[in-house]
N, CA, C and O of each residue as an XYZ file, in Angstrom:
572
protein
N      -2.011      8.189     19.812
C      -1.961      7.455     18.552
C      -3.387      7.257     18.044
O      -4.255      6.784     18.777
N      -3.617      7.615     16.807
C      -4.906      7.385     16.172
C      -5.004      5.919     15.779
O      -4.095      5.384     15.144
N      -6.084      5.273     16.147
C      -6.300      3.881     15.775
C      -6.840      3.847     14.349
O      -7.703      4.648     13.988
N      -6.328      2.911     13.533
C      -6.820      2.807     12.161
C      -6.627      1.411     11.619
O      -5.850      0.615     12.147
N      -7.355      1.132     10.551
C      -7.198     -0.112      9.789
C      -7.088      0.267      8.318
O      -7.783      1.166      7.844
N      -6.213     -0.423      7.604
C      -5.989     -0.163      6.191
C      -5.758     -1.498      5.510
O      -5.035     -2.346      6.033
N      -6.361     -1.692      4.360
C      -6.062     -2.879      3.560
C      -5.941     -2.449      2.105
O      -6.648     -1.552      1.645
N      -5.048     -3.093      1.404
C      -4.806     -2.783     -0.003
C      -4.592     -4.092     -0.738
O      -3.643     -4.820     -0.449
N      -5.463     -4.396     -1.685
C      -5.290     -5.561     -2.551
C      -4.817     -5.056     -3.888
O      -5.278     -4.017     -4.361
N      -3.903     -5.778     -4.505
C      -3.355     -5.315     -5.771
C      -3.155     -6.475     -6.723
O      -2.960     -7.620     -6.316
N      -3.209     -6.145     -8.008
C      -2.901     -7.082     -9.081
C      -1.977     -6.380    -10.044
O      -2.368     -5.419    -10.706
N      -0.759     -6.855    -10.121
C       0.248     -6.237    -10.988
C       0.337     -7.049    -12.272
O       0.969     -8.104    -12.300
N      -0.288     -6.565    -13.322
C      -0.360     -7.318    -14.569
C       0.971     -7.377    -15.292
O       1.242     -8.338    -16.012
N       1.804     -6.367    -15.110
C       3.102     -6.341    -15.772
C       3.966     -7.504    -15.294
O       4.624     -8.159    -16.102
N       3.969     -7.764    -13.994
C       4.817     -8.814    -13.429
C       4.007    -10.042    -13.005
O       4.559    -10.957    -12.395
N       2.723    -10.075    -13.314
C       1.845    -11.185    -12.949
C       1.882    -11.457    -11.452
O       1.963    -12.608    -11.022
N       1.820    -10.389    -10.663
C       1.809    -10.492     -9.208
C       0.485     -9.991     -8.666
O      -0.173     -9.149     -9.276
N       0.113    -10.505     -7.544
C      -1.045    -10.001     -6.824
C      -0.792    -10.194     -5.354
O       0.126    -10.918     -4.968
N      -1.590     -9.559     -4.531
C      -1.393     -9.740     -3.104
C      -2.237     -8.805     -2.283
O      -3.089     -8.082     -2.802
N      -1.985     -8.831     -0.985
C      -2.716     -8.012     -0.038
C      -1.759     -7.439      0.989
O      -0.892     -8.142      1.509
N      -1.923     -6.169      1.272
C      -1.149     -5.479      2.293
C      -2.129     -4.956      3.329
O      -3.112     -4.300      2.984
N      -1.867     -5.245      4.592
C      -2.724     -4.763      5.673
C      -1.864     -4.042      6.698
O      -0.791     -4.518      7.068
N      -2.340     -2.904      7.147
C      -1.673     -2.155      8.204
C      -2.747     -1.808      9.226
O      -3.801     -1.278      8.874
N      -2.478     -2.105     10.480
C      -3.447     -1.744     11.510
C      -2.701     -1.170     12.701
O      -1.603     -1.609     13.042
N      -3.308     -0.201     13.310
C      -2.715      0.429     14.491
C      -3.752      0.454     15.597
O      -4.737      1.191     15.548
N      -3.504     -0.355     16.569
C      -4.306     -0.324     17.788
C      -3.302     -0.104     18.907
O      -2.567      0.883     18.887
N      -3.258     -0.992     19.871
C      -2.266     -0.847     20.934
C      -0.858     -1.114     20.421
O       0.100     -0.480     20.862
N      -0.735     -2.047     19.493
C       0.587     -2.334     18.905
C       0.419     -2.399     17.387
O      -0.141     -3.370     16.879
N       0.889     -1.393     16.653
C       0.731     -1.351     15.197
C       1.364     -2.583     14.530
O       2.451     -3.019     14.909
N       0.664     -3.130     13.536
C       1.106     -4.325     12.830
C       1.032     -4.088     11.329
O       0.256     -3.263     10.847
N       1.858     -4.832     10.605
C       1.827     -4.785      9.148
C       1.931     -6.211      8.621
O       2.698     -7.018      9.148
N       1.162     -6.519      7.584
C       1.175     -7.847      6.962
C       1.161     -7.673      5.452
O       0.423     -6.844      4.919
N       1.971     -8.451      4.775
C       1.982     -8.430      3.318
C       2.066     -9.854      2.824
O       2.957    -10.602      3.228
N       1.151    -10.238      1.956
C       1.227    -11.545      1.308
C       1.184    -11.302     -0.197
O       0.416    -10.477     -0.693
N       2.018    -12.031     -0.897
C       2.074    -11.926     -2.356
C       1.665    -13.276     -2.921
O       2.239    -14.301     -2.555
N       0.676    -13.285     -3.811
C       0.153    -14.518     -4.384
C       1.256    -15.352     -5.027
O       2.173    -14.824     -5.656
N       1.144    -16.660     -4.856
C       2.073    -17.569     -5.509
C       3.388    -17.752     -4.768
O       4.241    -18.525     -5.207
N       3.565    -17.056     -3.657
C       4.788    -17.194     -2.873
C       4.383    -17.671     -1.490
O       3.514    -17.073     -0.855
N       4.999    -18.736     -1.021
C       4.628    -19.304      0.269
C       5.299    -18.570      1.428
O       5.716    -19.195      2.403
N       5.400    -17.270      1.325
C       6.018    -16.480      2.377
C       5.172    -15.253      2.586
O       4.824    -14.551      1.637
N       4.847    -15.002      3.824
C       4.100    -13.799      4.199
C       4.951    -13.032      5.181
O       5.601    -13.619      6.046
N       4.948    -11.739      5.048
C       5.634    -10.926      6.035
C       4.604    -10.437      7.037
O       3.578     -9.875      6.654
N       4.870    -10.647      8.304
C       4.039    -10.123      9.375
C       4.974     -9.576     10.431
O       5.918    -10.251     10.839
N       4.723     -8.376     10.869
C       5.592     -7.818     11.890
C       5.022     -6.568     12.524
O       3.994     -6.033     12.109
N       5.722     -6.134     13.532
C       5.341     -4.907     14.230
C       5.751     -3.714     13.384
O       6.733     -3.760     12.643
N       4.987     -2.661     13.509
C       5.283     -1.414     12.823
C       5.533     -0.369     13.914
O       4.713     -0.196     14.816
N       6.652      0.314     13.824
C       6.960      1.324     14.830
C       5.870      2.385     14.845
O       5.304      2.725     13.806
N       5.584      2.902     16.029
C       4.518      3.906     16.173
C       4.721      5.117     15.268
O       3.773      5.619     14.664
N       5.960      5.578     15.182
C       6.241      6.746     14.340
C       5.890      6.434     12.888
O       5.294      7.264     12.201
N       6.257      5.240     12.420
C       5.948      4.837     11.045
C       4.441      4.701     10.851
O       3.914      5.083      9.806
N       3.747      4.161     11.846
C       2.288      4.008     11.756
C       1.611      5.377     11.699
O       0.694      5.588     10.904
N       2.057      6.289     12.528
C       1.476      7.636     12.526
C       1.758      8.352     11.206
O       0.893      9.048     10.674
N       2.967      8.179     10.684
C       3.323      8.792      9.399
C       2.432      8.227      8.295
O       1.899      8.973      7.473
N       2.274      6.885      8.286
C       1.419      6.277      7.273
C      -0.013      6.803      7.396
O      -0.624      7.162      6.389
N      -0.552      6.853      8.610
C      -1.914      7.349      8.814
C      -2.082      8.739      8.224
O      -3.040      9.001      7.496
N      -1.151      9.625      8.537
C      -1.248     11.003      8.053
C      -1.152     11.084      6.533
O      -1.870     11.862      5.905
N      -0.259     10.275      5.935
C      -0.140     10.259      4.469
C      -1.397      9.692      3.827
O      -1.850     10.200      2.801
N      -1.968      8.640      4.419
C      -3.190      8.040      3.873
C      -4.350      9.025      3.942
O      -5.089      9.176      2.969
N      -4.517      9.689      5.064
C      -5.602     10.670      5.211
C      -5.439     11.791      4.186
O      -6.412     12.202      3.554
N      -4.213     12.283      4.021
C      -3.965     13.357      3.056
C      -4.272     12.912      1.630
O      -4.879     13.658      0.863
N      -3.858     11.702      1.276
C      -4.090     11.205     -0.088
C      -5.573     10.953     -0.331
O      -6.098     11.297     -1.390
N      -6.249     10.353      0.645
C      -7.660      9.997      0.462
C      -8.605     11.183      0.593
O      -9.792     11.069      0.287
N      -8.090     12.310      1.044
C      -8.913     13.516      1.178
C      -9.577     13.893     -0.155
O     -10.681     14.437     -0.171
N      -8.905     13.603     -1.257
C      -9.418     13.978     -2.574
C     -10.247     12.873     -3.242
O     -10.685     13.036     -4.381
N     -10.467     11.751     -2.542
C     -11.213     10.648     -3.150
C     -12.702     10.897     -3.023
O     -13.149     11.281     -1.942
N     -13.482     10.704     -4.049
C     -13.174     10.328     -5.430
C     -13.130     11.515     -6.389
O     -13.067     11.325     -7.604
N     -13.163     12.740     -5.854
C     -13.276     13.925     -6.713
C     -12.104     14.106     -7.672
O     -12.310     14.455     -8.834
N     -10.891     13.875     -7.208
C      -9.717     14.069     -8.060
C      -9.749     13.055     -9.203
O      -9.907     11.857     -8.966
N      -9.601     13.526    -10.427
C      -9.659     12.662    -11.615
C      -8.604     11.564    -11.606
O      -8.780     10.541    -12.267
N      -7.512     11.755    -10.870
C      -6.448     10.746    -10.817
C      -6.954      9.418    -10.256
O      -6.407      8.367    -10.589
N      -7.975      9.444     -9.425
C      -8.532      8.208     -8.860
C      -9.298      7.410     -9.907
O      -9.492      6.204     -9.753
N      -9.733      8.081    -10.976
C     -10.565      7.421    -11.989
C      -9.803      7.049    -13.251
O     -10.372      6.431    -14.151
N      -8.528      7.412    -13.338
C      -7.759      7.087    -14.532
C      -7.592      5.576    -14.646
O      -7.385      4.885    -13.648
N      -7.684      5.071    -15.882
C      -7.479      3.641    -16.116
C      -6.439      3.471    -17.207
O      -6.161      4.391    -17.977
N      -5.881      2.298    -17.255
C      -4.867      2.022    -18.255
C      -5.034      0.633    -18.819
O      -5.903     -0.124    -18.388
N      -4.196      0.299    -19.788
C      -4.268     -1.014    -20.418
C      -3.291     -1.996    -19.788
O      -3.382     -3.199    -20.035
N      -2.368     -1.511    -18.988
C      -1.448     -2.393    -18.293
C      -1.157     -1.786    -16.927
O      -1.720     -0.749    -16.577
N      -0.314     -2.400    -16.182
C       0.043     -1.840    -14.887
C      -0.610     -2.564    -13.743
O      -0.835     -3.773    -13.807
N      -0.911     -1.839    -12.708
C      -1.375     -2.437    -11.469
C      -2.706     -1.847    -11.046
O      -2.897     -0.631    -11.067
N      -3.617     -2.715    -10.666
C      -4.895     -2.251    -10.131
C      -4.865     -2.395     -8.616
O      -4.274     -3.333     -8.082
N      -5.504     -1.463     -7.938
C      -5.528     -1.435     -6.483
C      -6.961     -1.284     -6.005
O      -7.774     -0.614     -6.641
N      -7.258     -1.911     -4.881
C      -8.567     -1.776     -4.243
C      -8.328     -1.883     -2.749
O      -7.531     -2.709     -2.303
N      -9.003     -1.067     -1.982
C      -8.749     -1.134     -0.555
C      -9.771     -0.439      0.297
O     -10.833     -0.020     -0.163
N      -9.409     -0.329      1.577
C     -10.283      0.245      2.582
C      -9.413      0.935      3.621
O      -8.330      0.458      3.960
N      -9.900      2.063      4.121
C      -9.230      2.774      5.201
C     -10.297      3.268      6.154
O     -11.321      3.805      5.733
N     -10.051      3.085      7.444
C     -10.907      3.690      8.455
C     -10.061      3.948      9.690
O      -9.131      3.201      9.995
N     -10.398      5.008     10.386
C      -9.674      5.330     11.606
C     -10.640      5.903     12.631
O     -11.818      6.123     12.352
N     -10.110      6.136     13.815
C     -10.946      6.686     14.879
C     -11.382      8.113     14.563
O     -12.306      8.632     15.189
N     -10.726      8.749     13.598
C     -11.095     10.118     13.218
C     -11.731     10.212     11.835
O     -12.212     11.280     11.454
N     -11.743      9.102     11.064
C     -12.292      9.097      9.703
C     -13.147      7.850      9.499
O     -12.744      6.743      9.855
N     -14.322      8.044      8.926
C     -15.210      6.908      8.694
C     -14.630      6.000      7.606
O     -13.725      6.388      6.867
N     -15.166      4.800      7.530
C     -14.696      3.799      6.571
C     -14.821      4.334      5.143
O     -15.862      4.859      4.749
N     -13.738      4.189      4.381
C     -13.719      4.614      2.988
C     -13.163      3.476      2.147
O     -12.057      2.993      2.394
N     -13.925      3.054      1.164
C     -13.438      2.056      0.217
C     -13.014      2.794     -1.035
O     -13.671      3.745     -1.458
N     -11.905      2.352     -1.632
C     -11.345      3.062     -2.777
C     -10.792      2.065     -3.787
O     -10.577      0.892     -3.483
N     -10.572      2.567     -4.993
C      -9.897      1.784     -6.023
C      -9.243      2.730     -7.014
O      -9.684      3.863     -7.208
N      -8.166      2.231     -7.643
C      -7.466      3.018     -8.655
C      -6.580      2.089     -9.469
O      -6.406      0.916     -9.138
N      -6.021      2.643    -10.544
C      -5.251      1.858    -11.496
C      -3.958      2.589    -11.826
O      -3.991      3.794    -12.078
N      -2.846      1.915    -11.834
C      -1.550      2.448    -12.270
C      -1.427      3.951    -12.074
O      -1.449      4.705    -13.047
N      -1.299      4.389    -10.846
C      -1.310      5.829    -10.582
C      -0.073      6.553    -11.101
O       1.044      6.041    -11.020
N      -0.291      7.748    -11.635
C       0.819      8.584    -12.099
C       1.559      9.138    -10.885
O       0.949      9.463     -9.866
N       2.873      9.241    -11.009
C       3.712      9.746     -9.927
C       3.226     11.122     -9.483
O       2.946     11.995    -10.305
N       3.134     11.296     -8.175
C       2.744     12.582     -7.604
C       1.262     12.760     -7.367
O       0.860     13.715     -6.704
N       0.432     11.862     -7.893
C      -1.012     11.971     -7.698
C      -1.398     11.394     -6.329
O      -0.626     10.639     -5.736
N      -2.577     11.741     -5.830
C      -2.997     11.193     -4.534
C      -2.998      9.659     -4.485
O      -2.538      9.099     -3.490
N      -3.497      8.948     -5.518
C      -3.441      7.487     -5.417
C      -2.004      6.951     -5.389
O      -1.725      5.951     -4.727
N      -1.108      7.610     -6.101
C       0.299      7.188     -6.076
C       0.878      7.408     -4.677
O       1.603      6.555     -4.166
N       0.562      8.538     -4.063
C       1.075      8.813     -2.715
C       0.556      7.792     -1.711
O       1.276      7.413     -0.787
N      -0.687      7.342     -1.881
C      -1.252      6.333     -0.980
C      -0.539      4.991     -1.160
O      -0.104      4.384     -0.181
N      -0.417      4.529     -2.401
C       0.246      3.246     -2.658
C       1.707      3.298     -2.231
O       2.228      2.338     -1.662
N       2.353      4.398     -2.502
C       3.761      4.561     -2.120
C       3.923      4.489     -0.603
O       4.800      3.784     -0.103
N       3.084      5.215      0.123
C       3.166      5.196      1.585
C       2.965      3.779      2.125
O       3.650      3.364      3.060
N       2.032      3.046      1.537
C       1.768      1.676      1.997
C       2.966      0.767      1.739
O       3.392      0.037      2.634
N       3.514      0.805      0.519
C       4.639     -0.089      0.202
C       5.925      0.333      0.900
O       6.775     -0.510      1.187
N       6.080      1.613      1.173
C       7.279      2.050      1.889
C       7.222      1.678      3.368
O       8.250      1.703      4.045
N       6.048      1.334      3.877
C       5.938      0.898      5.269
C       6.460     -0.530      5.451
O       6.762     -0.941      6.571
N       6.565     -1.282      4.359
C       7.062     -2.665      4.421
C       8.588     -2.638      4.477
O       9.223     -2.022      3.620
N       9.190     -3.301      5.476
C      10.657     -3.351      5.546
C      11.263     -3.901      4.257
O      10.653     -4.728      3.580
N      12.456     -3.441      3.928
C      13.071     -3.776      2.645
C      13.714     -5.152      2.570
O      13.662     -5.786      1.516
N      14.308     -5.629      3.632
C      15.044     -6.890      3.578
C      14.217     -8.043      4.119
O      13.609     -7.939      5.184
N      14.198     -9.159      3.367
C      13.438    -10.344      3.751
C      14.274    -11.584      3.500
O      15.074    -11.612      2.564
N      14.101    -12.613      4.326
C      14.885    -13.827      4.153
C      14.507    -14.628      2.903
O      15.314    -15.424      2.422
N      13.321    -14.436      2.379
C      12.903    -15.150      1.175
C      13.189    -14.272     -0.042
O      12.568    -13.224     -0.213
N      14.127    -14.699     -0.888
C      14.540    -13.890     -2.043
C      13.406    -13.667     -3.029
O      13.340    -12.609     -3.656
N      12.503    -14.649     -3.182
C      11.368    -14.487     -4.104
C      10.438    -13.380     -3.617
O       9.937    -12.577     -4.404
N      10.221    -13.355     -2.312
C       9.371    -12.320     -1.726
C      10.019    -10.952     -1.906
O       9.361     -9.994     -2.310
N      11.304    -10.868     -1.606
C      12.024     -9.596     -1.738
C      12.006     -9.112     -3.187
O      11.809     -7.925     -3.444
N      12.211    -10.034     -4.139
C      12.175     -9.678     -5.557
C      10.783     -9.160     -5.938
O      10.665     -8.176     -6.669
N       9.745     -9.814     -5.450
C       8.378     -9.386     -5.756
C       8.097     -8.008     -5.176
O       7.457     -7.180     -5.826
N       8.565     -7.756     -3.970
C       8.389     -6.440     -3.357
C       9.130     -5.372     -4.161
O       8.607     -4.278     -4.375
N      10.340     -5.688     -4.601
C      11.102     -4.750     -5.434
C      10.345     -4.460     -6.729
O      10.302     -3.318     -7.186
N       9.752     -5.494     -7.314
C       9.010     -5.331     -8.571
C       7.810     -4.415     -8.367
O       7.551     -3.541     -9.196
N       7.081     -4.603     -7.284
C       5.930     -3.742     -6.994
C       6.367     -2.300     -6.796
O       5.739     -1.374     -7.310
N       7.444     -2.118     -6.053
C       7.943     -0.760     -5.828
C       8.409     -0.129     -7.142
O       8.169      1.053     -7.389
N       9.074     -0.919     -7.978
C       9.546     -0.413     -9.276
C       8.362     -0.003    -10.153
O       8.427      1.007    -10.854
N       7.285     -0.786    -10.114
C       6.084     -0.474    -10.896
C       5.513      0.888    -10.508
O       4.885      1.558    -11.328
N       5.731      1.296     -9.258
C       5.250      2.595     -8.784
C       6.301      3.685     -8.903
O       6.053      4.834     -8.535
N       7.470      3.334     -9.413
C       8.537      4.330     -9.546
C       9.198      4.658     -8.225
O       9.733      5.752     -8.048
N       9.164      3.708     -7.287
C       9.792      3.910     -5.989
C      11.176      3.287     -6.044
O      11.318      2.099     -6.333
N      12.195      4.090     -5.765
C      13.550      3.570     -5.819
C      13.796      2.579     -4.704
O      13.203      2.666     -3.629
N      14.681      1.637     -4.976
C      15.040      0.610     -4.010
C      16.389      0.967     -3.435
O      17.392      0.988     -4.148
N      16.415      1.245     -2.158
C      17.672      1.585     -1.520
C      18.047      0.454     -0.579
O      17.398      0.269      0.450
N      19.095     -0.315     -0.916
C      19.446     -1.476     -0.076
C      20.004     -1.054      1.272
O      20.347     -1.905      2.093
């Protein structure tokens, strides 16, 4: 298992949401998501297979940073992202992007991160906020 750390901060202007997603893989992979304004944070274990899949998707997406123009596109609405990725095989990389178009490397990175978060949560406000973030990225919600 490749050891890595990933953090993603986001501000979703469409839904007035913000938050932080962290994924780390050491001896026991962990995932944490907090959404601003909601007194509920999700923290839990991440299965090794899911952690390895996320690592590989993140490395593939970030391979084009910052050369690919998709990382530099900006918009007047949507969601801004800022984060960091480092692993035992890749040096620390800080990145940022805005409302990524479907299929672009920044979209694949954000999608992989949000898809790593389990879908069902006991707090309905948290679950609704997660659905909203996924919808903003064009990620379907499968109950």
